[in-house]
C-alpha positions, 0 to 999 in steps of 0.5 A, a space after each residue: 500500500 502506498 502512503 502519502 507523506 509530508 516532510 518539513 525540513 530542519 535547518 541543515 548544514 550544507 557546503 556546496 563544494 562537498 558534492 564532489 565528495 560525495 526516493 494509490 491508496 491511503 493518501 489521507 495518512 499524512 506524516 509530518 516530521 519535526 526535527 530539532 535544529 542542530 544547535 539544540 544538541 545536548 550540552 555534553 555533545 562534542 562539536 569537534 567529534 569526527 563525522 561518521 564514515 559515509 556508506 560507499 558511493 554516497 555523500 557524507 551523512 554529516 559535515 566536518 566541524 568548523 565548516 561554514 553553516 547554511 540555514 536551509 530552514 527556508 526550503 519548501 516542505 516536500 510531499 510525496 507518495 512512498 513506493 511499496 517496499 521503501 523504508 524511511 530512514 532518519 534524515 541527516 545534516 545533508 539529507 532532507 529525506 532518506 530511504 532504504 530498500 532491501 530484497 533477497 539480501 540486496 540493498 539500495 539507498 535513496 537520498 534527497 539532498 538540496 544544495 544552494 546555487 549550482 552546487 559545483 556544476 552538473 557535469 562535475 557532479 555527474 562525473 563524480 558519480 561515474 567515478 563512484 562506480 568505476 567509470 571514466 569521466 566524460 566531456 560536457 557534450 557526452 554527458 548531455 547525450 546521456 541525460 534522460 529527460 524526466 519530470 519532477 513535481 511537474 517540471 523537467 529534470 535530468 536523470 543519469 544512469 550508471 552501472 559499474 560492476 555490481 553497483 548502479 547509480 540512478 541520479 537526478 539533478 533538479 534546479 528550483 528557485 536557486 537550489 540544486 536538488 539531488 535525488 539519488 539511488 545507489 546499490 546492487 545493480 539488479 535491485 536498482 534496475 528493478 526499482 527504476 520505475 518506482 524511483 521515477 514514479 516517486 519523483 513525479 509524485 513530489 510536491 513542493 509546499 510553501 516555505 516556513 516564514 
C-alpha cells in the first residue's frame, strides 16, 4: 500500500563544494516530521567529534566541524507518495529525506539532498558519480547525450544512469528557485534496475509546499 507523506525540513548544514565528495491508496495518512535544529544538541555533545564514515558511493551523512553553516530552514516542505517496499530512514545534516530498500539480501539507498546555487556544476557532479562506480569521466557534450529527460513535481529534470560492476547509480539533478536538488539511488545493480520505475514514479509524485516564514 502506498502512503502519502509530508516532510518539513530542519535547518541543515550544507557546503556546496562537498558534492564532489560525495526516493494509490491511503493518501489521507499524512506524516509530518519535526526535527530539532542542530544547535539544540545536548550540552555534553562534542562539536569537534569526527563525522561518521559515509556508506560507499554516497555523500557524507554529516559535515566536518568548523565548516561554514547554511540555514536551509527556508526550503519548501516536500510531499510525496512512498513506493511499496521503501523504508524511511532518519534524515541527516545533508539529507532532507532518506530511504532504504532491501530484497533477497540486496540493498539500495535513496537520498534527497538540496544544495544552494549550482552546487559545483552538473557535469562535475555527474562525473563524480561515474567515478563512484568505476567509470571514466566524460566531456560536457557526452554527458548531455546521456541525460534522460524526466519530470519532477511537474517540471523537467535530468536523470543519469550508471552501472559499474555490481553497483548502479540512478541520479537526478533538479534546479528550483536557486537550489540544486539531488535525488539519488545507489546499490546492487539488479535491485536498482528493478526499482527504476518506482524511483521515477516517486519523483513525479513530489510536491513542493510553501516555505516556513
